[in-house]
C-alpha positions in Angstrom: -97.0 70.6 -22.4 -93.8 71.9 -23.8 -92.7 72.0 -27.6 -90.0 69.4 -26.7 -92.6 67.1 -25.1 -95.1 67.5 -27.9 -92.3 66.6 -30.7 -91.5 63.6 -28.5 -95.1 62.2 -28.6 -94.9 59.0 -31.0 -97.3 59.2 -33.9 -99.8 57.1 -34.7 -98.8 54.7 -37.6 -100.9 55.7 -40.8 -103.5 53.5 -42.0 -103.3 52.1 -46.0 -106.3 53.8 -46.6 -105.7 57.0 -44.9 -104.6 59.9 -46.6 -102.5 61.6 -44.0 -98.9 59.9 -43.2 -97.3 59.6 -39.8 -95.8 62.9 -39.4 -92.8 63.7 -36.9 -90.6 66.3 -35.9 -87.3 66.4 -35.0 -84.0 69.1 -34.3 -82.0 69.7 -37.3 -79.1 67.9 -35.7 -81.0 64.5 -35.5 -82.6 65.1 -39.1 -79.1 65.7 -40.7 -78.3 62.2 -39.5 -80.6 60.8 -41.6 -78.9 63.1 -44.6 -79.2 59.7 -47.1 -83.1 59.9 -46.7 -83.2 63.5 -46.9 -81.2 63.7 -50.2 -82.7 60.9 -52.0 -86.0 62.6 -51.2 -84.8 65.8 -52.9 -83.9 63.9 -55.9 -87.5 62.4 -56.1 -89.0 66.1 -55.4 -92.1 67.2 -57.2 -90.8 70.8 -56.9 -86.7 70.4 -56.5 -85.9 73.1 -53.7 -82.2 73.5 -52.8 -82.9 75.7 -50.2 -84.7 72.8 -48.3 -81.8 70.4 -48.8 -79.4 69.6 -46.2 -76.5 71.7 -47.6 -78.2 75.0 -47.2 -80.1 74.3 -43.7 -76.5 73.0 -42.2 -75.4 76.6 -43.7 -77.8 78.4 -42.0 -77.5 76.8 -38.5 -73.7 76.6 -38.7 -73.1 80.4 -39.9 -76.3 82.4 -39.2 -77.0 81.0 -35.8 -80.2 79.3 -36.6 -80.0 76.5 -34.3 -83.6 76.3 -33.7 -84.7 74.6 -37.1 -86.3 71.7 -37.1 -87.6 69.4 -39.7 -91.0 67.7 -40.1 -91.0 64.2 -41.6 -93.8 62.4 -43.2 -93.9 58.6 -43.8 -96.5 56.3 -45.4 -95.9 53.5 -43.1 -93.2 52.4 -40.6 -89.8 52.1 -42.2 -91.4 53.8 -45.2 -89.0 56.2 -46.9 -89.9 59.9 -46.3 -92.7 61.6 -48.7 -92.4 65.2 -47.1 -89.5 66.9 -45.5 -90.5 70.3 -44.1 -87.8 72.4 -42.2 -89.5 75.2 -39.8 -89.1 77.1 -37.0 -91.6 77.9 -33.7 -92.0 81.6 -33.2 -93.7 83.3 -30.6 -94.9 86.9 -30.5 -95.2 89.1 -27.3 -98.2 90.7 -28.8 -100.4 88.1 -28.6 -99.6 86.6 -25.3 -97.3 83.9 -26.6 -99.5 82.5 -29.2 -97.1 80.5 -31.1 -97.0 79.7 -35.1 -94.7 77.3 -37.0 -93.2 79.1 -39.9 -91.3 77.2 -43.0 -87.9 77.8 -43.4 -86.6 80.5 -46.0 -84.1 83.4 -45.6 -83.0 86.3 -47.5 -80.4 83.7 -49.0 -83.1 81.6 -50.3 -86.3 83.1 -51.0 -88.2 79.9 -51.9 -89.9 77.7 -48.6 -91.7 74.9 -51.2 -90.9 71.5 -48.8 -89.6 68.8 -50.5 -92.4 66.6 -51.1 -92.0 63.2 -53.1 -93.5 63.3 -56.8 -96.9 61.0 -56.6 -97.3 61.6 -53.1 -98.4 65.1 -53.3 -102.1 64.3 -51.5 -100.4 62.4 -48.7 -97.8 64.9 -48.2 -100.3 67.7 -48.5 -102.7 66.0 -45.6 -99.4 65.8 -43.2 -98.9 69.3 -43.6 -102.5 70.3 -42.9 -102.2 67.9 -39.5 -98.9 69.8 -38.7 -100.2 72.6 -36.6 -102.1 70.3 -34.2 -99.0 68.3 -33.9 -97.1 70.7 -33.1 -99.7 72.4 -30.6 -99.3 75.8 -32.6 -102.0 78.0 -34.0 -101.2 77.7 -37.6 -98.6 77.0 -39.9 -97.1 79.9 -42.0 -95.5 78.8 -45.3 -93.8 82.1 -47.1 -92.3 82.2 -50.6 -94.3 79.1 -51.7 -94.5 78.7 -55.2 -98.4 79.1 -55.5 -98.8 77.8 -59.0 -96.9 74.6 -58.5 -98.3 70.9 -57.6 -97.3 71.2 -54.0 -99.3 74.3 -53.4 -101.9 72.8 -55.5 -102.2 69.5 -53.5 -102.4 71.5 -50.2 -104.9 73.7 -51.4 -106.9 71.0 -52.8 -106.7 68.9 -49.6 -107.9 71.6 -47.4 -110.8 71.9 -49.7 -111.5 68.2 -49.1 -111.3 68.9 -45.2 -113.3 71.6 -45.4 -110.2 74.0 -44.0 -109.9 77.9 -44.6 -106.6 78.6 -45.9 -105.2 81.8 -45.9 -103.1 83.6 -49.3 -101.0 86.7 -48.6 -98.5 88.6 -50.2 -99.1 86.8 -53.4 -96.9 88.5 -56.5 -95.1 87.1 -59.5 -91.4 86.9 -60.1 -89.6 85.9 -63.4 -89.0 82.2 -64.2 -87.6 80.2 -67.5 -89.4 77.4 -68.8 -86.9 75.9 -71.2 -89.7 73.4 -72.5 -90.9 76.7 -74.1 -88.1 77.2 -76.4 -87.7 80.7 -77.7 -90.8 81.7 -76.7 -89.4 81.8 -73.1 -87.1 84.8 -74.1 -89.0 88.0 -73.1 -88.3 91.4 -74.8 -84.4 89.9 -75.3 -85.5 87.7 -77.7 -86.7 90.2 -80.2 -84.8 90.6 -83.3 -84.6 94.4 -81.9 -83.0 93.2 -78.8 -80.6 90.9 -80.4 -79.6 93.6 -82.7 -78.8 96.0 -79.6 -77.1 93.1 -77.7 -74.7 92.9 -80.6 -74.1 96.1 -80.6 -73.4 96.6 -77.0 -70.9 93.7 -77.3 -69.0 95.2 -80.2 -68.5 98.3 -78.1 -67.5 96.2 -75.4 -65.0 94.4 -77.8 -63.4 97.7 -78.6 -62.0 97.8 -74.9 -60.6 94.6 -75.5 -60.9 90.6 -75.8 -64.6 89.4 -75.0 -65.3 86.0 -74.0 -68.3 84.2 -72.2 -67.1 81.4 -69.8 -69.2 78.9 -68.0 -68.2 76.1 -65.4 -69.6 73.7 -63.1 -66.1 71.9 -62.4 -65.9 71.0 -59.0 -62.5 71.9 -59.0 -62.8 75.1 -60.7 -65.7 76.3 -58.4 -63.8 77.4 -55.5 -61.7 79.8 -57.6 -64.5 81.1 -59.6 -66.4 81.9 -56.1 -63.5 84.0 -55.0 -63.7 86.0 -58.4 -67.4 86.4 -57.8 -67.1 87.9 -54.2 -64.2 90.6 -55.4 -66.2 91.4 -58.4 -69.4 91.8 -56.2 -67.7 93.7 -53.6 -66.6 96.6 -55.8 -70.3 97.5 -56.7 -73.0 99.1 -54.9 -73.6 96.1 -52.4 -69.9 96.7 -51.4 -70.8 100.2 -50.7 -73.6 99.5 -48.9 -71.7 96.7 -46.9 -74.1 93.9 -48.0 -72.0 92.2 -50.0 -71.4 88.4 -49.0 -67.6 89.0 -48.3 -68.5 92.4 -46.0 -70.0 90.2 -43.7 -68.0 87.1 -41.9 -71.2 85.2 -41.2 -72.5 85.5 -45.1 -69.2 84.9 -46.4 -69.1 81.6 -44.5 -72.4 80.6 -45.4 -71.7 81.3 -49.1 -68.5 79.3 -49.1 -70.2 76.6 -47.2 -73.3 76.1 -49.4 -71.3 76.7 -52.8 -68.6 74.2 -51.7 -70.9 71.6 -50.9 -73.0 71.9 -53.8 -70.1 72.7 -55.7 -68.5 69.4 -55.1 -71.4 67.7 -56.7 -71.4 69.4 -59.7 -74.5 71.6 -58.7 -73.0 74.9 -59.0 -72.9 76.7 -62.5 -70.5 80.0 -62.4 -71.0 81.9 -65.7 -69.0 85.1 -66.6 -68.4 87.8 -69.2 -64.9 88.7 -69.3 -62.5 91.3 -70.8 -59.1 90.2 -71.3 -59.9 87.5 -69.1 -61.1 89.8 -66.2 -64.6 89.2 -65.2 -67.1 92.1 -65.7 -70.3 90.4 -64.9 -70.8 87.0 -63.2 -73.7 84.8 -62.0 -74.1 81.9 -59.9 -76.6 79.1 -60.4 -77.6 76.5 -57.8 -78.9 73.2 -59.4 -81.4 70.9 -58.2 -82.5 68.1 -60.4 -84.4 69.5 -63.4 -84.6 72.6 -61.6 -82.0 75.6 -60.6 -82.1 79.0 -59.4 -80.2 82.3 -60.4 -78.3 82.8 -56.9 -76.4 86.1 -57.2 -75.0 88.2 -59.8 -72.5 91.1 -59.8 -71.0 93.1 -62.4 -68.1 95.9 -62.9 -69.8 99.2 -62.9 -67.2 100.7 -64.7 -68.8 98.8 -67.8 -72.2 99.7 -67.1 -72.8 101.5 -70.6 -72.4 98.0 -71.8 -75.2 96.3 -69.5 -72.7 93.4 -68.9 -75.0 92.2 -66.5 -78.0 91.8 -69.3 -75.6 90.8 -71.9 -74.4 87.7 -69.4 -78.1 86.5 -68.6 -79.3 86.8 -72.2 -76.2 84.3 -72.9 -76.5 81.9 -69.8 -80.4 81.8 -70.9 -79.5 81.0 -74.7 -77.4 78.1 -73.4 -80.0 76.7 -71.1 -81.8 76.6 -73.8 -79.9 75.1 -76.1 -78.7 72.2 -73.5 -82.4 71.2 -72.5 -81.3 69.7 -69.2 -83.0 71.9 -67.0 -86.8 72.4 -67.1 -87.6 75.4 -64.8 -85.4 78.0 -63.2 -86.2 80.4 -60.9 -84.8 84.0 -60.8 -85.3 84.5 -57.1 -85.8 88.5 -58.4 -88.2 90.6 -56.8 -91.7 91.0 -58.8 -91.0 93.9 -61.4 -87.0 93.4 -61.7 -86.5 95.7 -64.6 -83.5 93.3 -66.1 -84.7 89.8 -65.9 -88.1 90.4 -66.9 -86.7 91.6 -70.1 -84.9 88.7 -70.5 -87.4 86.0 -69.4 -91.2 86.0 -70.4 -92.2 83.4 -67.8 -93.8 84.3 -64.3 -94.3 82.1 -61.2 -96.5 83.0 -58.5 -95.2 83.4 -55.2 -96.8 83.8 -51.8 -97.6 82.8 -48.3 -99.9 80.0 -47.5 -101.3 80.1 -43.9 -102.9 76.9 -42.4 -104.5 77.1 -39.1 -105.1 74.7 -36.8 -108.6 73.3 -36.6 -110.9 75.4 -34.4 -107.9 78.1 -34.1 -108.7 80.2 -36.7 -109.1 83.4 -34.6 -105.5 82.5 -32.8 -103.8 82.4 -36.0 -104.9 85.6 -37.2 -104.0 87.4 -34.1 -100.8 85.8 -34.6 -100.3 86.8 -38.3 -100.9 90.6 -37.2 -98.2 90.4 -34.3 -95.9 89.0 -37.1 -96.9 91.7 -39.4 -95.9 94.4 -36.4 -93.1 92.7 -35.8 -91.9 92.5 -39.2 -92.8 96.5 -40.0 -90.7 97.2 -36.8 -87.7 95.6 -37.8 -88.1 97.1 -41.4 -88.2 100.5 -39.8 -85.1 99.7 -37.6 -83.4 98.5 -40.7 -84.4 101.9 -43.0 -83.2 104.1 -39.9 -79.6 102.0 -39.7 -79.1 102.1 -43.6 -79.7 105.9 -43.3 -77.3 106.3 -40.8 -74.6 104.5 -42.4 -75.2 107.0 -45.3 -74.9 110.3 -43.3 -71.3 108.9 -42.1 -70.3 108.2 -45.2 -71.1 111.9 -46.4 
C-alpha cells in the first residue's frame, strides 16, 4: 500500500476512555486550509514553538522547496479541536532497501522540532504520537531537536513506559535558555558586578566614537525597514564572506522576508539594535510565540568587535526581558557551548532526538537510523569540501 493510500484511510473514532485520540495526516496545502484551528492550537500549546506554526511551514514549502511536508493531527472525538499538530516528512534510505521513517520537521532556520500539543492534553497527544509510525506504515518516527526536559517529551516518555515501548534518545546536549521567572539569577557571568563594570567600560569606550543608543521595536510598520537594516549588517560580516548570510541566497532571503513579514504583521517579531550615531553596530531578531520566544538571528559590525557589541546587546535584551516579565522561556537556538550566550544566560535546556519505533519494528528502525547517519555524514563531508574549495578560490 502506498503512503498516499495509508494517509487516506479513515481513522477509528476515539473512545472516551481511550488515551489515544483519532490521528490523521494530510499534505501541508490541506492543513493550511485549516489555518484557524492550527493557529488556535499554537496559542494553547503546552510548549509554544513558532517553528511549528503555519507561517514557518508555509515559508519552508514556498521558498525551500519542501513540498513533501505533511501534518499529523490528533483529535479527541469527531469535530473536536485538535490536541496535536506535528509536521513531518517521510524519508527512505537506499542503504536499507527503502525502509521508510517519518521525521518530524526541523530546519537550520528553526532548530526546534517540538510539536504543538494542547496544554492539559499531553497524555492523549503522546499516545497519538506513539501510534503515528504504525498509522503511516513506517519503521519509526524520528523527532530531532526536541526539548527533552519539557512537558511534551516527558509525556511521550511516560506514555511509552506505560505501553512498554522502548524509545531511543540520541544526540542529547544542553543549550542556553532564559527562564525569566528566575529574575537576576537567570543572568550568567554577565550578571556579576565584575561583568557589569566591564560592560559599562565597553559602552563608554564605544561612546567615545559617537552617540550610543539601544533601540527595540515590535511595531509592525517598523519591522520591514529594520529587517532590511539587519540583512545589510549581516552581509558585512563573516557570514557574508562565507556566502551564508540570509541575503546571499535568494531562497533564504525570501524565507526570511516571508517569515518575518507574517509574524511581524502580528507584532510577534522583536528587533533590538545597538546603534552608534544612529547606525546599527549590532542587531538581534527575536521571534515570539505566546509566553515563549527564540532569539533567531544576530549580526554585528566587525569594525567594532573590540567593544563586543553583540554581547552588550544580548545583555541589554536580557535585562529588558527580565524587567518586562511578559515572556517565560526564551530559547537561544545556539549551539551547545556557545562562547557568548552562555556567559549571559545561566539557564540550559536539554535537546536531542527522540526515536519512536513502530511496535515490532525496532530492528528495522535501528537499520534506518544507521543509514540516516551515513547519509548525514556524507553530506557533511561534501559540504566541507565545497567550503574548502570556495576558500581556496577566494585566496
